MOPAC internal coordinates of N, CA, C and O (Angstrom, degrees):
PM7 1SCF
backbone

  N    0.0000 0     0.00 0     0.00 0    0    0    0
  C    1.4642 1     0.00 0     0.00 0    1    0    0
  C    1.5299 1   108.77 1     0.00 0    2    1    0
  O    1.2310 1   120.87 1   -48.65 1    3    2    1
  N    1.3006 1   115.94 1   131.35 1    3    2    1
  C    1.4578 1   119.81 1  -178.55 1    5    3    2
  C    1.5265 1   111.11 1   -79.35 1    6    5    3
  O    1.2310 1   121.25 1   -15.39 1    7    6    5
  N    1.3074 1   115.22 1   164.61 1    7    6    5
  C    1.4640 1   120.65 1   179.53 1    9    7    6
  C    1.5301 1   110.28 1   -62.38 1   10    9    7
  O    1.2310 1   120.41 1   143.52 1   11   10    9
  N    1.3287 1   116.82 1   -36.48 1   11   10    9
  C    1.4692 1   120.72 1   179.49 1   13   11   10
  C    1.5274 1   110.26 1   -61.75 1   14   13   11
  O    1.2310 1   120.16 1   134.38 1   15   14   13
  N    1.3158 1   117.30 1   -45.62 1   15   14   13
  C    1.4755 1   121.19 1   179.76 1   17   15   14
  C    1.5292 1   110.84 1   -66.77 1   18   17   15
  O    1.2310 1   120.50 1   142.04 1   19   18   17
  N    1.3284 1   116.65 1   -37.96 1   19   18   17
  C    1.4624 1   119.82 1   177.47 1   21   19   18
  C    1.5202 1   110.32 1   -64.77 1   22   21   19
  O    1.2310 1   120.40 1   137.76 1   23   22   21
  N    1.3311 1   116.83 1   -42.24 1   23   22   21
  C    1.4575 1   120.72 1   178.53 1   25   23   22
  C    1.5215 1   110.45 1   -60.64 1   26   25   23
  O    1.2310 1   119.97 1   135.80 1   27   26   25
  N    1.3231 1   117.66 1   -44.20 1   27   26   25
  C    1.4680 1   121.51 1   176.48 1   29   27   26
  C    1.5253 1   110.96 1   -58.29 1   30   29   27
  O    1.2310 1   120.98 1   133.74 1   31   30   29
  N    1.3238 1   115.73 1   -46.26 1   31   30   29
  C    1.4689 1   121.16 1  -178.31 1   33   31   30
  C    1.5280 1   111.02 1   -60.04 1   34   33   31
  O    1.2310 1   120.50 1   132.78 1   35   34   33
  N    1.3302 1   116.65 1   -47.22 1   35   34   33
  C    1.4670 1   120.09 1  -178.54 1   37   35   34
  C    1.5299 1   111.97 1   -69.24 1   38   37   35
  O    1.2310 1   119.93 1   142.71 1   39   38   37
  N    1.3187 1   117.74 1   -37.29 1   39   38   37
  C    1.4682 1   120.12 1   176.93 1   41   39   38
  C    1.5284 1   110.68 1   -61.62 1   42   41   39
  O    1.2310 1   120.62 1   136.95 1   43   42   41
  N    1.3200 1   116.41 1   -43.05 1   43   42   41
  C    1.4617 1   120.20 1  -179.98 1   45   43   42
  C    1.5314 1   112.31 1   -68.85 1   46   45   43
  O    1.2310 1   120.30 1   144.30 1   47   46   45
  N    1.3227 1   117.03 1   -35.70 1   47   46   45
  C    1.4686 1   119.70 1   175.84 1   49   47   46
  C    1.5282 1   110.62 1   -65.32 1   50   49   47
  O    1.2310 1   120.71 1   138.02 1   51   50   49
  N    1.3266 1   116.24 1   -41.98 1   51   50   49
  C    1.4667 1   120.37 1  -178.36 1   53   51   50
  C    1.5254 1   111.50 1   -66.00 1   54   53   51
  O    1.2310 1   120.17 1   138.73 1   55   54   53
  N    1.3161 1   117.28 1   -41.27 1   55   54   53
  C    1.4652 1   119.57 1  -178.79 1   57   55   54
  C    1.5293 1   110.83 1   -68.86 1   58   57   55
  O    1.2310 1   120.04 1   153.32 1   59   58   57
  N    1.3160 1   117.53 1   -26.68 1   59   58   57
  C    1.4717 1   120.11 1   174.71 1   61   59   58
  C    1.5267 1   110.86 1   -66.17 1   62   61   59
  O    1.2310 1   120.62 1   145.00 1   63   62   61
  N    1.3202 1   116.42 1   -35.00 1   63   62   61
  C    1.4631 1   120.88 1  -177.71 1   65   63   62
  C    1.5239 1   111.98 1   -79.80 1   66   65   63
  O    1.2310 1   120.30 1   133.30 1   67   66   65
  N    1.3366 1   117.03 1   -46.70 1   67   66   65
  C    1.4727 1   118.13 1  -173.65 1   69   67   66
  C    1.5239 1   114.77 1   -99.87 1   70   69   67
  O    1.2310 1   119.34 1   171.76 1   71   70   69
  N    1.3246 1   118.86 1    -8.24 1   71   70   69
  C    1.4724 1   123.45 1   175.82 1   73   71   70
  C    1.5262 1   114.03 1    56.80 1   74   73   71
  O    1.2310 1   119.76 1  -153.62 1   75   74   73
  N    1.3296 1   118.07 1    26.38 1   75   74   73
  C    1.4616 1   120.76 1   179.39 1   77   75   74
  C    1.5200 1   108.68 1  -140.64 1   78   77   75
  O    1.2310 1   121.00 1   -74.06 1   79   78   77
  N    1.3254 1   115.69 1   105.94 1   79   78   77
  C    1.4541 1   118.80 1  -174.85 1   81   79   78
  C    1.5345 1   112.76 1   -68.58 1   82   81   79
  O    1.2310 1   119.82 1   151.08 1   83   82   81
  N    1.3280 1   117.94 1   -28.92 1   83   82   81
  C    1.4641 1   119.77 1   178.60 1   85   83   82
  C    1.5210 1   111.90 1   -69.11 1   86   85   83
  O    1.2310 1   120.47 1   139.47 1   87   86   85
  N    1.3176 1   116.70 1   -40.53 1   87   86   85
  C    1.4647 1   120.37 1   176.36 1   89   87   86
  C    1.5246 1   109.33 1   -65.20 1   90   89   87
  O    1.2310 1   120.68 1   138.30 1   91   90   89
  N    1.3233 1   116.31 1   -41.70 1   91   90   89
  C    1.4628 1   120.55 1   178.73 1   93   91   90
  C    1.5178 1   110.67 1   -60.59 1   94   93   91
  O    1.2310 1   120.16 1   137.44 1   95   94   93
  N    1.3205 1   117.29 1   -42.56 1   95   94   93
  C    1.4606 1   121.25 1   178.80 1   97   95   94
  C    1.5239 1   111.92 1   -64.03 1   98   97   95
  O    1.2310 1   120.39 1   148.80 1   99   98   97
  N    1.3155 1   116.85 1   -31.20 1   99   98   97
  C    1.4698 1   119.93 1  -179.59 1  101   99   98
  C    1.5293 1   111.96 1   -66.13 1  102  101   99
  O    1.2310 1   119.91 1   159.08 1  103  102  101
  N    1.3212 1   117.78 1   -20.92 1  103  102  101
  C    1.4630 1   120.62 1   178.37 1  105  103  102
  C    1.5241 1   111.87 1   -65.78 1  106  105  103
  O    1.2310 1   119.46 1   160.58 1  107  106  105
  N    1.3349 1   118.63 1   -19.42 1  107  106  105
  C    1.4596 1   121.25 1   178.71 1  109  107  106
  C    1.5246 1   111.46 1   -76.96 1  110  109  107
  O    1.2310 1   120.21 1   163.17 1  111  110  109
  N    1.3371 1   117.21 1   -16.83 1  111  110  109
  C    1.4585 1   121.27 1  -171.83 1  113  111  110
  C    1.5237 1   114.96 1  -106.94 1  114  113  111
  O    1.2310 1   119.88 1   145.02 1  115  114  113
  N    1.3071 1   117.83 1   -34.98 1  115  114  113
  C    1.4611 1   119.74 1  -171.01 1  117  115  114
  C    1.5170 1   111.95 1  -126.16 1  118  117  115
  O    1.2310 1   121.22 1   -57.69 1  119  118  117
  N    1.3199 1   115.26 1   122.31 1  119  118  117
  C    1.4587 1   118.72 1   176.83 1  121  119  118
  C    1.5275 1   110.90 1   -82.40 1  122  121  119
  O    1.2310 1   120.20 1   155.84 1  123  122  121
  N    1.3315 1   117.22 1   -24.16 1  123  122  121
  C    1.4665 1   120.70 1   179.85 1  125  123  122
  C    1.5241 1   112.43 1   -65.37 1  126  125  123
  O    1.2310 1   120.17 1   139.71 1  127  126  125
  N    1.3163 1   117.29 1   -40.29 1  127  126  125
  C    1.4597 1   121.39 1  -178.47 1  129  127  126
  C    1.5300 1   111.33 1   -61.74 1  130  129  127
  O    1.2310 1   120.77 1   150.50 1  131  130  129
  N    1.3075 1   116.13 1   -29.50 1  131  130  129
  C    1.4676 1   120.95 1  -178.80 1  133  131  130
  C    1.5236 1   111.22 1   -63.52 1  134  133  131
  O    1.2310 1   120.22 1   146.74 1  135  134  133
  N    1.3154 1   117.19 1   -33.26 1  135  134  133
  C    1.4640 1   121.34 1  -178.28 1  137  135  134
  C    1.5289 1   112.70 1   -62.79 1  138  137  135
  O    1.2310 1   120.32 1   153.40 1  139  138  137
  N    1.3150 1   117.00 1   -26.60 1  139  138  137
  C    1.4618 1   121.17 1  -174.45 1  141  139  138
  C    1.5257 1   114.16 1   -99.62 1  142  141  139
  O    1.2310 1   120.06 1  -170.09 1  143  142  141
  N    1.3221 1   117.50 1     9.91 1  143  142  141
  C    1.4680 1   120.84 1   177.36 1  145  143  142
  C    1.5245 1   108.11 1   -76.53 1  146  145  143
  O    1.2310 1   120.00 1   -57.19 1  147  146  145
  N    1.3429 1   117.61 1   122.81 1  147  146  145
  C    1.4638 1   119.20 1  -176.77 1  149  147  146
  C    1.5380 1   113.85 1   -73.22 1  150  149  147
  O    1.2310 1   119.78 1   149.80 1  151  150  149
  N    1.3080 1   118.02 1   -30.20 1  151  150  149
  C    1.4596 1   122.42 1  -178.30 1  153  151  150
  C    1.5343 1   109.25 1   -81.12 1  154  153  151
  O    1.2310 1   120.09 1   -63.19 1  155  154  153
  N    1.3202 1   117.44 1   116.81 1  155  154  153
  C    1.4675 1   122.13 1  -175.61 1  157  155  154
  C    1.5264 1   112.69 1   -64.17 1  158  157  155
  O    1.2310 1   120.49 1   141.17 1  159  158  157
  N    1.3238 1   116.68 1   -38.83 1  159  158  157
  C    1.4682 1   119.44 1   179.22 1  161  159  158
  C    1.5265 1   109.94 1   -64.31 1  162  161  159
  O    1.2310 1   120.58 1   135.80 1  163  162  161
  N    1.3244 1   116.50 1   -44.20 1  163  162  161
  C    1.4626 1   121.33 1   178.86 1  165  163  162
  C    1.5307 1   110.62 1   -66.07 1  166  165  163
  O    1.2310 1   120.52 1   145.04 1  167  166  165
  N    1.3176 1   116.60 1   -34.96 1  167  166  165
  C    1.4656 1   120.69 1   178.97 1  169  167  166
  C    1.5358 1   110.41 1   -62.57 1  170  169  167
  O    1.2310 1   120.16 1   138.04 1  171  170  169
  N    1.3305 1   117.30 1   -41.96 1  171  170  169
  C    1.4599 1   121.34 1   179.14 1  173  171  170
  C    1.5278 1   111.26 1   -66.71 1  174  173  171
  O    1.2310 1   120.71 1   138.51 1  175  174  173
  N    1.3213 1   116.24 1   -41.49 1  175  174  173
  C    1.4693 1   120.44 1   178.11 1  177  175  174
  C    1.5267 1   110.10 1   -65.32 1  178  177  175
  O    1.2310 1   120.11 1   137.14 1  179  178  177
  N    1.3203 1   117.39 1   -42.86 1  179  178  177
  C    1.4714 1   121.72 1   179.03 1  181  179  178
  C    1.5282 1   110.69 1   -62.25 1  182  181  179
  O    1.2310 1   120.32 1   141.90 1  183  182  181
  N    1.3107 1   117.00 1   -38.10 1  183  182  181
  C    1.4688 1   120.17 1   177.56 1  185  183  182
  C    1.5279 1   110.72 1   -64.26 1  186  185  183
  O    1.2310 1   120.20 1   140.83 1  187  186  185
  N    1.3082 1   117.22 1   -39.17 1  187  186  185
  C    1.4623 1   120.64 1   177.71 1  189  187  186
  C    1.5287 1   111.04 1   -68.31 1  190  189  187
  O    1.2310 1   120.27 1   143.95 1  191  190  189
  N    1.3202 1   117.09 1   -36.05 1  191  190  189
  C    1.4721 1   120.88 1   176.20 1  193  191  190
  C    1.5227 1   109.27 1   -61.77 1  194  193  191
  O    1.2310 1   120.73 1   132.42 1  195  194  193
  N    1.3161 1   116.21 1   -47.58 1  195  194  193
  C    1.4606 1   120.10 1   179.62 1  197  195  194
  C    1.5327 1   111.16 1   -62.13 1  198  197  195
  O    1.2310 1   120.46 1   138.01 1  199  198  197
  N    1.3132 1   116.73 1   -41.99 1  199  198  197
  C    1.4626 1   121.37 1   179.44 1  201  199  198
  C    1.5313 1   111.06 1   -61.76 1  202  201  199
  O    1.2310 1   120.18 1   134.47 1  203  202  201
  N    1.3242 1   117.26 1   -45.53 1  203  202  201
  C    1.4679 1   120.95 1   179.40 1  205  203  202
  C    1.5309 1   110.89 1   -63.75 1  206  205  203
  O    1.2310 1   120.09 1   135.63 1  207  206  205
  N    1.3200 1   117.43 1   -44.37 1  207  206  205
  C    1.4599 1   119.88 1  -179.47 1  209  207  206
  C    1.5283 1   111.05 1   -67.58 1  210  209  207
  O    1.2310 1   120.24 1   146.61 1  211  210  209
  N    1.3247 1   117.14 1   -33.39 1  211  210  209
  C    1.4578 1   120.24 1   176.44 1  213  211  210
  C    1.5326 1   110.81 1   -67.71 1  214  213  211
  O    1.2310 1   120.90 1   142.83 1  215  214  213
  N    1.3067 1   115.89 1   -37.17 1  215  214  213
  C    1.4580 1   120.51 1   177.82 1  217  215  214
  C    1.5276 1   110.71 1   -62.89 1  218  217  215
  O    1.2310 1   120.26 1   148.46 1  219  218  217
  N    1.3281 1   117.12 1   -31.54 1  219  218  217
  C    1.4679 1   122.76 1  -178.59 1  221  219  218
  C    1.5287 1   112.99 1   -93.19 1  222  221  219
  O    1.2310 1   119.40 1  -167.11 1  223  222  221
  N    1.3088 1   118.75 1    12.89 1  223  222  221
  C    1.4635 1   121.13 1  -172.51 1  225  223  222
  C    1.5182 1   114.27 1   -61.11 1  226  225  223
  O    1.2310 1   119.24 1   154.78 1  227  226  225
  N    1.3295 1   119.05 1   -25.22 1  227  226  225
  C    1.4603 1   121.72 1   179.76 1  229  227  226
  C    1.5287 1   112.19 1   -98.64 1  230  229  227
  O    1.2310 1   120.56 1  -171.30 1  231  230  229
  N    1.3105 1   116.54 1     8.70 1  231  230  229
  C    1.4626 1   122.56 1   179.62 1  233  231  230
  C    1.5216 1   108.08 1  -114.50 1  234  233  231
  O    1.2310 1   120.49 1   -43.13 1  235  234  233
  N    1.3190 1   116.68 1   136.87 1  235  234  233
  C    1.4686 1   120.07 1   175.84 1  237  235  234
  C    1.5285 1   108.28 1   -79.28 1  238  237  235
  O    1.2310 1   121.07 1   -58.27 1  239  238  237
  N    1.3142 1   115.56 1   121.73 1  239  238  237
  C    1.4564 1   120.14 1   178.98 1  241  239  238
  C    1.5195 1   109.18 1  -145.17 1  242  241  239
  O    1.2310 1   121.42 1   -19.30 1  243  242  241
  N    1.3223 1   114.89 1   160.70 1  243  242  241
  C    1.4622 1   120.21 1   177.14 1  245  243  242
  C    1.5222 1   109.06 1  -130.37 1  246  245  243
  O    1.2310 1   121.81 1   -33.79 1  247  246  245
  N    1.3164 1   114.14 1   146.21 1  247  246  245
  C    1.4586 1   121.03 1   177.41 1  249  247  246
  C    1.5180 1   106.88 1  -114.56 1  250  249  247
  O    1.2310 1   120.69 1   -54.71 1  251  250  249
  N    1.3156 1   116.28 1   125.29 1  251  250  249
  C    1.4669 1   120.62 1   176.92 1  253  251  250
  C    1.5183 1   108.68 1  -120.25 1  254  253  251
  O    1.2310 1   121.39 1   -28.76 1  255  254  253
  N    1.3197 1   114.95 1   151.24 1  255  254  253
  C    1.4659 1   121.20 1   178.60 1  257  255  254
  C    1.5137 1   108.37 1  -127.68 1  258  257  255
  O    1.2310 1   120.86 1   -48.29 1  259  258  257
  N    1.3246 1   115.95 1   131.71 1  259  258  257
  C    1.4669 1   121.35 1   175.38 1  261  259  258
  C    1.5241 1   108.43 1  -144.50 1  262  261  259
  O    1.2310 1   120.27 1    11.18 1  263  262  261
  N    1.3000 1   117.08 1  -168.82 1  263  262  261
  C    1.4682 1   121.28 1  -176.93 1  265  263  262
  C    1.5334 1   112.13 1   -60.15 1  266  265  263
  O    1.2310 1   120.26 1   153.83 1  267  266  265
  N    1.3121 1   117.11 1   -26.17 1  267  266  265
  C    1.4614 1   121.11 1   179.87 1  269  267  266
  C    1.5192 1   113.61 1   -84.57 1  270  269  267
  O    1.2310 1   120.26 1   174.93 1  271  270  269
  N    1.3292 1   117.11 1    -5.07 1  271  270  269
  C    1.4575 1   121.19 1  -179.72 1  273  271  270
  C    1.5143 1   111.53 1   111.51 1  274  273  271
  O    1.2310 1   121.19 1    15.22 1  275  274  273
  N    1.3090 1   115.33 1  -164.78 1  275  274  273
  C    1.4574 1   121.62 1  -179.15 1  277  275  274
  C    1.5185 1   110.61 1   -80.77 1  278  277  275
  O    1.2310 1   121.72 1   -31.83 1  279  278  277
  N    1.3329 1   114.32 1   148.17 1  279  278  277
  C    1.4560 1   121.02 1   174.59 1  281  279  278
  C    1.5263 1   107.52 1  -138.18 1  282  281  279
  O    1.2310 1   120.87 1   -48.20 1  283  282  281
  N    1.3083 1   115.94 1   131.80 1  283  282  281
  C    1.4675 1   121.69 1  -179.95 1  285  283  282
  C    1.5213 1   107.75 1  -114.16 1  286  285  283
  O    1.2310 1   120.91 1   -52.08 1  287  286  285
  N    1.3367 1   115.87 1   127.92 1  287  286  285
  C    1.4627 1   121.42 1  -179.79 1  289  287  286
  C    1.5123 1   110.53 1  -127.52 1  290  289  287
  O    1.2310 1   121.33 1   -42.18 1  291  290  289
  N    1.3242 1   115.07 1   137.82 1  291  290  289
  C    1.4566 1   121.36 1   173.78 1  293  291  290
  C    1.5274 1   107.44 1   -79.50 1  294  293  291
  O    1.2310 1   120.80 1   -46.46 1  295  294  293
  N    1.3379 1   116.07 1   133.54 1  295  294  293
  C    1.4547 1   121.09 1   177.74 1  297  295  294
  C    1.5272 1   107.71 1   -97.55 1  298  297  295
  O    1.2310 1   120.55 1   -53.11 1  299  298  297
  N    1.3247 1   116.55 1   126.89 1  299  298  297
  C    1.4679 1   121.94 1  -179.89 1  301  299  298
  C    1.5274 1   112.03 1    50.53 1  302  301  299
  O    1.2310 1   120.43 1  -109.92 1  303  302  301
  N    1.3317 1   116.78 1    70.08 1  303  302  301
  C    1.4650 1   119.01 1  -178.57 1  305  303  302
  C    1.5318 1   113.89 1   -60.75 1  306  305  303
  O    1.2310 1   120.14 1   156.64 1  307  306  305
  N    1.3291 1   117.34 1   -23.36 1  307  306  305
  C    1.4540 1   121.24 1   177.11 1  309  307  306
  C    1.5134 1   108.17 1  -114.04 1  310  309  307
  O    1.2310 1   120.44 1   -58.61 1  311  310  309
  N    1.3017 1   116.77 1   121.39 1  311  310  309
  C    1.4449 1   121.01 1  -179.99 1  313  311  310
  C    1.5295 1   109.40 1   -87.53 1  314  313  311
  O    1.2310 1   120.22 1   -60.58 1  315  314  313
  N    1.3374 1   117.19 1   119.42 1  315  314  313
  C    1.4753 1   118.28 1   179.31 1  317  315  314
  C    1.5266 1   111.45 1   -74.56 1  318  317  315
  O    1.2310 1   120.56 1   -30.02 1  319  318  317
  N    1.3068 1   116.53 1   149.98 1  319  318  317
  C    1.4536 1   121.65 1   179.41 1  321  319  318
  C    1.4987 1   110.75 1  -102.24 1  322  321  319
  O    1.2310 1   120.10 1   180.00 1  323  322  321

């Protein structure tokens, strides 16, 4: 399973728990906010979201949310020279 698919999986699990896609998206940006999550299961999922997004920090990607859940896509997987 690729990091992109794992990130999608964890984002969708988190939004099921907290019912707020904007809060879920914030887990990709801030590791500090994760420390203050009261739900331990959600805290672990949020940490994995942050880890996956950190792993992709040098890759251009976009995260979209729709009725089907989160979708993560790599933008320009091949960089032209």
